[in-house]
Each structure stands twice: as C-alpha cells, then as structure tokens.
N, C-alpha and C positions, 0 to 999 in steps of 0.2 A: 439588714441581717443576712449573713451568709446562709446559703441553702446547703444542707447536708443530707446524706443518706444515712439514716439511723437504723442499725440492726439490733433488735431486742432478742435476748434469750428469753424463753418462756418460763421454765420452772424456777421457782424461788426468786424471780425477778418481777415479771408481771403477775405471776401467780403466787398466792400465799399458800404455802404447804405446811405450816407449822402444826395445825390440828391433825393433818394427815400423818406427819412425822411422829407425833405422839401416839397415834393409832398404830402406826408401823412398829414402833418400839414395843408397844404392849403386846401385839400379836406375835412378833418374833420371839420375844422373851418367853411368852407362854409356850410356844412350840419347842424352843430350846430346852426349857425345863421339863416339858412333857416327855422329851427323849433323854432325860437324865442329866441335863446340863448343870443344875444346882448353882445358879448364879443369880444374885439379887439385882434389882434395877440399878442401884448406884454403881456397882461394878460393871454392869452391862453398858451403861452410858459412858463410863470412863473408857472402856474398851472401844466402843464405837467411835468416840471422839478421837482417840489415839490413832485409830485406823485412818480416819479422815485427815487428821493433822499430818500424819507421817506418810500419807498417800499410798497406803498399802493396797488400795484398790486401783491404783494407776489412774487411768482416765475413765474408769467405769462408773456405772450408775448403781441403782438399787439392787439389781440382781447380783452384781459383783460384791456389793457391800454385804448382802445376806450370806453369800457363799464364804466370804472371808471371815465374818463373825462366827459362823458355824464351825469352820475348820479350826478356829482358835479355841473353841470350847468343847466340841464333840469329836468322837472318833471319825475317821475317814468314811465317807459314804453318806452321812446324815445330811450334808449340805444340799445335795440334789433332792433328797426326799423332802426336806423342809421348804426348799424353793418351790417345788411343785405344789405342796400343800398350801402355801401362803399366797400364791398368785391370785386366786379368785377373790380372796379377802382384800388384797391390795387394790385390785381394780374397782371393787365396790367402794372401798375407802376413798379412792380418788374421785369417784362420781359424787359421793356425799360430802366430802370434807374439803376439797380444794376450792378456793374461791379467788376472785380477783383481788390483787394486792391493794391496800389502801392507797388511794391517790392515782392508781393506774389509769382509770377511765379519763380523769381530768387531764393527766399528763399526755396521754396518747392523743386525745382530741385536740389539745393545744398545739402539740408538736406537728400534727398532721396538717395544720394550716400553713406551715412555713417550710416543712421538710418532707422528704420522701421517706417512708417507713418500710423496714423489712422485719421479718420474723423468722427465727430459726428455733426448731424444737427437736429435742432429743427424747421427748417424753411420749407416753401413750396418747393416742388421739383424744381420750377422755379429758386430758388436762387442758385442752383448748376450749372446752365447753364454756367456761366462765367468760372468755373473750367473745364468743358468739352470743351468749345470752345477754351480755352488756352492750351489744351493738357496736363494738369497736374492732371486731375481727376484720371487717370490710375496709377499715382505714389503712390496713397494711398493703402496700403496693406489691411487695415481693415476699413470698412465703416459701420456706424450705422445711418440709416435714421429713425428718430423717428416716423414720420407720418405713416410709414409702419408697425411699431410695436405697434402703439396705446399707446405709452408711452411718457412722458414728462420729461425733466430735471427739477430739479436735481434728479438723481436716481443712487445710487452707483452701482446697478446691471448693468446699462448700461456700466459703465466704466469697471466693473469686467469682463463682457462678452468679451469686446474687449481685455483686458489684458490677460485673460485665453487662448485666441486663439493664442497668440504670444509666450507664454512661458517665457516672461520677468517677473521678480519680480516687485512688485509695486514700489520699491525704484529706479528702472531704467526706470520708466515711467514718462512722463512729460505731464501735461495738459496745453494747451495754449488757453486762452479764455478771454473774456472781462467782464464777470459778476462774481462778488464775490459770489453771492448766488447759482447759478446753474452750474458754471464752476469750480471755485477755491475751494469752500468749500467741495464738495463731493470728489474731488481729494485729497485734504489734509487729509481728514478723512481716506482715503485708504492708506495713507503713500506715495503718489506720490509727485513728485516735481511739482511746479506750476509756470506758467508765465502769468501775467496779461497784456493784451494789452489795453491801455487806450485811444486810438483814437476812442472813442465809445460814444454813448449816455449814456451808463451806467458808464462812468467815474465819474458820480455824486455819485455813491455808495461809502460808507466808511465801513470798516470792523466793524462788530458788535460782532463777536466771534473770537476766536483765529484761527479757521479753515478757516476763510475768509482772512487771511493775506497771500498774495502770497509769494512764495520763491523769485521771481524776478518780476520786473515791467518794461515794455518797452512801448515806445510811437510809435516807428516805427518797422515794421516787420523785417527790416534788422538787428536790434539789436539782434534778437533771436539767430542767428548763433554764435555770440560772447558769448552770455550768456551761451549757452549750452556747450561751450568749457571749462567753469569754474565750471560746476556742477559736 
C-alpha cells in the first residue's frame, strides 16, 4: 500500500455539527424576529441555503453567514448587534452539541496505521474537544489551528506548511474536506489529491472552476479507506 499524507478538515468532516446547526438556526431566527424581522423558519432556511449555494459569504464562516442573513432581512446596523448577542450562545452550543462524526474514530485509527495524518481547523478550539475526548487527537502528526495563526482558509501556504514538514510530495498528499472553495480548490491547485465529504451544510456548493472538482467524493467517512486504496 502506498503511504500518503492525509490532511483532514475538522468542521463537518470529522466533527458532526448537525445538532449545532439546528440550534444555530433557532437562536438566529429568534434574534432576527426579536428585532422585527418577521420571517418564518421555512423562508429563513430557504434564504440561508441560497446564501450558501450562491456563495454570498465568499470563503467566510458562521460570522459572515450571520451578518449576511441579517443584512438581507433587517435594516443596516442590526447585523453587528445580533452577532455580538449570539456569540456566547454559539460557543455554549458548540461545547454541548458538536460530537465526533459517525465512523470518524475507526477511520482515523485505521488510517494512522499506514499513513501520516494532518489536521487543519478553521473552527473555535472548542470544536476540537470531541477529538481529544475520543483519544484520536494524538494520532495526527501535523496540526494547524488557524485561530492561533490569525489566518483563514483558503490559503495555499497553510497546506504547503503542513506538507513541507512531512517531506511528502504534493502528489502523495490528500486533502479531505467538505467545502469546494476552501478545502478542495487550494489542494487541487497544489497538485494534491482531494476527497470531498458531502454530509455537510456545504453540499449545496457546485464546482465553479476546474480546481473545485474533487478527485473523489464520499458521503460516509468509512468510504475514505476504500477510496485511498485505489488512489
């Protein structure tokens, strides 16, 4: 079996955030309507999905999603007020509701026997707790926590830094993530192989340029071990 350097995205790949996302939607909708938004859940979800599908938040995360939603519903200025008010609730929600994705522990343990593993996170540090609690965090040889580096994905330098520490050529490195724009695209640009995980909020994305087309696509984490055998 070929030995690869596998780089995992954390949020919505190794980590299951669906319960947290439901909590996020409920809290944000309550705040928006509390400030006079008058939008029901169905129309809110449609609006949010269109924002993600049409990439109106660019490469941003939850903060930019909140600001964009608020600006489309409420008068100017409410976006920052709501963002400030919702932040403590979201951090608490992350601590209570995010968990290890189904199959993640087994997949990471198996892959670590044959390959070198890397981890890249654009999430709050609380998101990493399920990896620590399940005793698989230590199986990752190289880790890049972007909040500590004051950088955001996508950034080819982030991947290059991880790759250069391993001695693996880019052709034997594989990026595993859920977003076409900030996971798949920069990895493809560097000549890496890519695996897109689609059990994610960002499965609404469609490729816009050739570099956003993943080498492989999986719906379940357990599929990754089989895919890697044929790369």
